[in-house]
RODO-2510 file (C-alpha; in nm, 4 decimals, decimal comma):
residues 238
     n   res          X          Y          Z
     1     x     0,9153    -0,4922     1,1576
     2     x     0,5939    -0,4971     0,9559
     3     x     0,4341    -0,1723     0,8397
     4     x     0,0776    -0,1646     0,7111
     5     x     0,0344     0,0566     0,4050
     6     x    -0,3085     0,1139     0,2524
     7     x    -0,3197     0,2763    -0,0923
     8     x    -0,6457     0,4263    -0,2162
     9     x    -0,7913     0,2057    -0,4863
    10     x    -0,7498     0,3337    -0,8426
    11     x    -0,5094     0,6073    -0,7312
    12     x    -0,2259     0,4481    -0,9251
    13     x     0,0230     0,5502    -0,6566
    14     x     0,3215     0,3172    -0,6182
    15     x     0,5171     0,2371    -0,3035
    16     x     0,8445     0,0577    -0,3753
    17     x     1,1846     0,0079    -0,2105
    18     x     1,4279     0,2666    -0,3407
    19     x     1,6773     0,1635    -0,6047
    20     x     2,0452     0,2303    -0,5388
    21     x     2,0744     0,3681    -0,8941
    22     x     2,0907     0,7405    -0,9631
    23     x     2,1126     0,9053    -1,3058
    24     x     2,4114     1,1188    -1,2058
    25     x     2,5985     0,8114    -1,0826
    26     x     2,5342     0,6329    -1,4119
    27     x     2,6959     0,9245    -1,5946
    28     x     3,0212     0,9050    -1,3978
    29     x     3,2864     0,7307    -1,6065
    30     x     3,2416     0,3558    -1,5708
    31     x     2,9649     0,4203    -1,3150
    32     x     3,2583     0,4627    -1,0776
    33     x     3,0426     0,6483    -0,8242
    34     x     2,8813     0,3212    -0,7132
    35     x     3,2142     0,2194    -0,5616
    36     x     3,1523     0,4759    -0,2871
    37     x     2,9931     0,2488    -0,0282
    38     x     2,8525     0,5235     0,2004
    39     x     2,6627     0,6730    -0,0944
    40     x     2,5438     0,3437    -0,2439
    41     x     2,4190     0,2160     0,0925
    42     x     2,2338     0,5391     0,1664
    43     x     2,0625     0,5365    -0,1736
    44     x     1,8446     0,2458    -0,0595
    45     x     1,7208     0,4180     0,2556
    46     x     1,3439     0,3951     0,2379
    47     x     1,0490     0,3307     0,0115
    48     x     0,9778     0,5727    -0,2710
    49     x     0,6326     0,7115    -0,3464
    50     x     0,5602     0,7762    -0,7138
    51     x     0,2581     0,8839    -0,9159
    52     x     0,1107     0,7346    -1,2362
    53     x     0,1196     1,0540    -1,4431
    54     x     0,3418     1,3559    -1,4886
    55     x     0,2844     1,6370    -1,2411
    56     x     0,3550     1,9643    -1,4201
    57     x     0,3348     2,3130    -1,2696
    58     x     0,4805     2,6653    -1,2683
    59     x     0,5556     2,8823    -0,9649
    60     x     0,5539     3,2587    -1,0171
    61     x     0,8448     3,3169    -0,7772
    62     x     0,6425     3,4925    -0,5071
    63     x     0,6800     3,3354    -0,1627
    64     x     0,6224     3,6338     0,0674
    65     x     0,2573     3,6830    -0,0247
    66     x     0,0422     3,4520     0,1872
    67     x    -0,2362     3,4542    -0,0725
    68     x    -0,3226     3,1597    -0,2947
    69     x    -0,2692     3,1122    -0,6654
    70     x     0,1074     3,1484    -0,7007
    71     x     0,1474     2,7936    -0,8347
    72     x    -0,0315     2,6985    -1,1557
    73     x    -0,0962     2,3271    -1,2102
    74     x    -0,0710     2,2194    -1,5733
    75     x    -0,1262     1,8455    -1,5253
    76     x    -0,1523     1,5879    -1,2481
    77     x    -0,4082     1,7937    -1,0531
    78     x    -0,5316     1,4837    -0,8709
    79     x    -0,2007     1,4399    -0,6915
    80     x    -0,1259     1,7950    -0,5781
    81     x    -0,2767     2,0939    -0,4031
    82     x    -0,1354     2,4282    -0,5143
    83     x    -0,3175     2,6337    -0,2516
    84     x    -0,0427     2,6146     0,0091
    85     x     0,1506     2,9285     0,0931
    86     x     0,5224     3,0080     0,0849
    87     x     0,5996     2,8334    -0,2468
    88     x     0,4801     2,5003    -0,1129
    89     x     0,3131     2,2295    -0,3205
    90     x     0,1223     1,9647    -0,1241
    91     x     0,1238     1,6063    -0,2485
    92     x    -0,1852     1,3895    -0,2258
    93     x    -0,0079     1,0604    -0,1536
    94     x    -0,3219     0,8443    -0,1148
    95     x    -0,1162     0,6200     0,1170
    96     x    -0,2125     0,5603     0,4808
    97     x     0,0450     0,3987     0,7088
    98     x    -0,0329     0,2164     1,0315
    99     x     0,2452     0,1436     1,2803
   100     x     0,2835     0,0647     1,6480
   101     x     0,3213     0,3469     1,9000
   102     x     0,7005     0,3223     1,9025
   103     x     0,7367     0,3730     1,5269
   104     x     0,7182     0,7037     1,3407
   105     x     0,7195     0,7492     0,9629
   106     x     0,9873     0,9849     0,8375
   107     x     0,9142     1,1515     0,5030
   108     x     1,2233     1,3020     0,3412
   109     x     1,4008     1,3763     0,0120
   110     x     1,5197     1,0704    -0,1734
   111     x     1,8838     1,0197    -0,0702
   112     x     2,1352     1,1525    -0,3216
   113     x     1,8702     1,2521    -0,5757
   114     x     1,9604     1,6114    -0,6544
   115     x     1,6805     1,8325    -0,7857
   116     x     1,7197     2,2002    -0,8721
   117     x     1,3467     2,2657    -0,8963
   118     x     1,1909     2,1321    -0,5736
   119     x     1,3007     2,0042    -0,2346
   120     x     1,0732     1,7664    -0,0405
   121     x     1,0092     1,8740     0,3164
   122     x     1,1388     1,6430     0,5895
   123     x     0,8414     1,5473     0,8077
   124     x     0,7750     1,3157     1,1051
   125     x     0,4253     1,1654     1,1399
   126     x     0,3039     0,9542     1,4344
   127     x     0,1322     0,6857     1,2310
   128     x     0,0178     0,4825     1,5318
   129     x    -0,2867     0,7135     1,5579
   130     x    -0,2805     0,9393     1,2496
   131     x    -0,5731     0,8078     1,0448
   132     x    -0,5290     1,0054     0,7219
   133     x    -0,3120     0,9548     0,4126
   134     x     0,0480     1,0533     0,4712
   135     x     0,0992     1,4281     0,4287
   136     x     0,3894     1,5310     0,2081
   137     x     0,4942     1,8572     0,0503
   138     x     0,7531     2,0107    -0,1781
   139     x     0,9300     2,3443    -0,1419
   140     x     0,9444     2,4924    -0,4920
   141     x     1,2767     2,6670    -0,5517
   142     x     1,2861     2,7410    -0,9255
   143     x     1,0471     3,0140    -1,0431
   144     x     0,8851     3,0874    -1,3780
   145     x     0,9754     2,7591    -1,5445
   146     x     0,7679     2,4547    -1,6243
   147     x     0,8562     2,1936    -1,3620
   148     x     0,7900     1,8289    -1,4425
   149     x     0,7773     1,5507    -1,1848
   150     x     0,7921     1,2448    -1,4131
   151     x     0,5364     0,9669    -1,3850
   152     x     0,6436     0,6504    -1,2016
   153     x     0,9621     0,8115    -1,0658
   154     x     0,9774     0,8390    -0,6855
   155     x     0,9797     1,1960    -0,5604
   156     x     0,9818     1,1350    -0,1835
   157     x     1,1137     0,8655     0,0469
   158     x     0,9466     0,7240     0,3580
   159     x     1,1163     0,5205     0,6285
   160     x     0,9996     0,3960     0,9719
   161     x     1,2165     0,5059     1,2636
   162     x     1,2069     0,4909     1,6416
   163     x     1,2193     0,8371     1,7951
   164     x     1,2408     0,6777     2,1386
   165     x     1,5773     0,5239     2,0451
   166     x     1,7071     0,8642     1,9390
   167     x     1,5578     1,0763     2,2141
   168     x     1,7724     1,1573     2,5186
   169     x     2,0885     1,0623     2,3334
   170     x     2,3865     1,2388     2,4891
   171     x     2,6736     1,3697     2,2791
   172     x     2,9913     1,3897     2,4899
   173     x     3,2600     1,6040     2,3269
   174     x     3,6336     1,5624     2,3882
   175     x     3,9581     1,6880     2,2401
   176     x     4,0734     1,4740     1,9498
   177     x     4,4086     1,3191     2,0359
   178     x     4,5902     1,1075     1,7800
   179     x     4,8014     0,8049     1,8805
   180     x     5,1768     0,8407     1,8355
   181     x     5,1873     0,6149     1,5283
   182     x     4,8883     0,7821     1,3598
   183     x     5,0889     0,9791     1,1033
   184     x     5,2908     0,6752     0,9987
   185     x     4,9820     0,4554     0,9699
   186     x     4,7938     0,7245     0,7820
   187     x     5,0848     0,7686     0,5421
   188     x     5,0989     0,3935     0,4755
   189     x     4,7220     0,3790     0,4253
   190     x     4,7401     0,6713     0,1824
   191     x     5,0264     0,5193    -0,0170
   192     x     4,8469     0,1856    -0,0569
   193     x     4,5249     0,3620    -0,1547
   194     x     4,7011     0,5796    -0,4098
   195     x     4,8761     0,2815    -0,5632
   196     x     4,5453     0,0987    -0,6090
   197     x     4,3733     0,4081    -0,7459
   198     x     4,6475     0,4623    -1,0009
   199     x     4,5793     0,1091    -1,1258
   200     x     4,2144     0,2020    -1,1715
   201     x     4,1113    -0,0118    -0,8757
   202     x     3,8994     0,0731    -0,5729
   203     x     4,0380     0,0039    -0,2264
   204     x     3,7151    -0,1278    -0,0683
   205     x     3,8849    -0,0819     0,2692
   206     x     3,5856     0,0942     0,4181
   207     x     3,3312    -0,1285     0,2415
   208     x     3,5024    -0,4380     0,3855
   209     x     3,5920    -0,2742     0,7181
   210     x     3,9615    -0,3526     0,6800
   211     x     4,2885    -0,1648     0,6974
   212     x     4,5387    -0,1379     0,4116
   213     x     4,6682    -0,4858     0,5031
   214     x     4,3153    -0,6236     0,4557
   215     x     4,2956    -0,6983     0,8269
   216     x     3,9502    -0,6673     0,9814
   217     x     3,9083    -0,3556     1,1948
   218     x     3,5357    -0,3744     1,2606
   219     x     3,1985    -0,4568     1,1139
   220     x     2,9191    -0,2609     0,9454
   221     x     2,5770    -0,2664     1,1092
   222     x     2,4399    -0,3711     0,7679
   223     x     2,5905    -0,3720     0,4182
   224     x     2,2683    -0,3349     0,2202
   225     x     1,9061    -0,2528     0,2844
   226     x     1,6626    -0,5378     0,2308
   227     x     1,3318    -0,3556     0,2193
   228     x     1,0308    -0,5383     0,0748
   229     x     0,6729    -0,4853    -0,0292
   230     x     0,4055    -0,7539    -0,0336
   231     x     0,0979    -0,6569    -0,2318
   232     x    -0,1848    -0,8073    -0,0292
   233     x    -0,4385    -0,6593    -0,2732
   234     x    -0,3582    -0,9432    -0,5106
   235     x    -0,4605    -1,2056    -0,2559
   236     x    -0,7445    -1,0479    -0,0605
   237     x    -0,9415    -0,9287    -0,3623
   238     x    -0,9363    -0,5634    -0,2574
***
């Protein structure tokens, strides 16, 4: 799939594949958190949008009054609009996406980036016909403190998805019935896992889709995201 992204000249906005690194994971002893394959894989879900300067603001804590002026911008005015209601800060992304009719751009919080000051809204935009820069917004949740969105650090993630492939999906629900040998197998799996963990090792059973005997039990759809950007501005002179 190829997505066309046009960034307004001189805006300084960056669009880059998300890194799997997270500050909180780095702080875990020995960066042990990266051994959790479901988390590490999810970290790379999408492209991050970042801005070239700090965005700094204060929200007065009032979200019931539909009037303007409850968010005061201290810096980075070019990239935000404080005049949204309900403790919402709009982002001026300066990025326009163009996709085919069967692709929708999903804007969402960056996976496993935990912020206690703002939460990006999750938004779906039909970019096959939407001719404006991508709308994005933050729900401000921490009042009466100076909130800083650091320069050049992604604050939202965007990813193309097919709504048609999701729509009309049927979820059939049944009673969960375990096979007769489930308890024995689960006990053996747990004992092997515990033994490895006590040695300071990681099982990698799920990452490698194997059982405790290292026998294959399936296959992941993918094991890492390979998302790319090609800056055509460097070759077309624009």
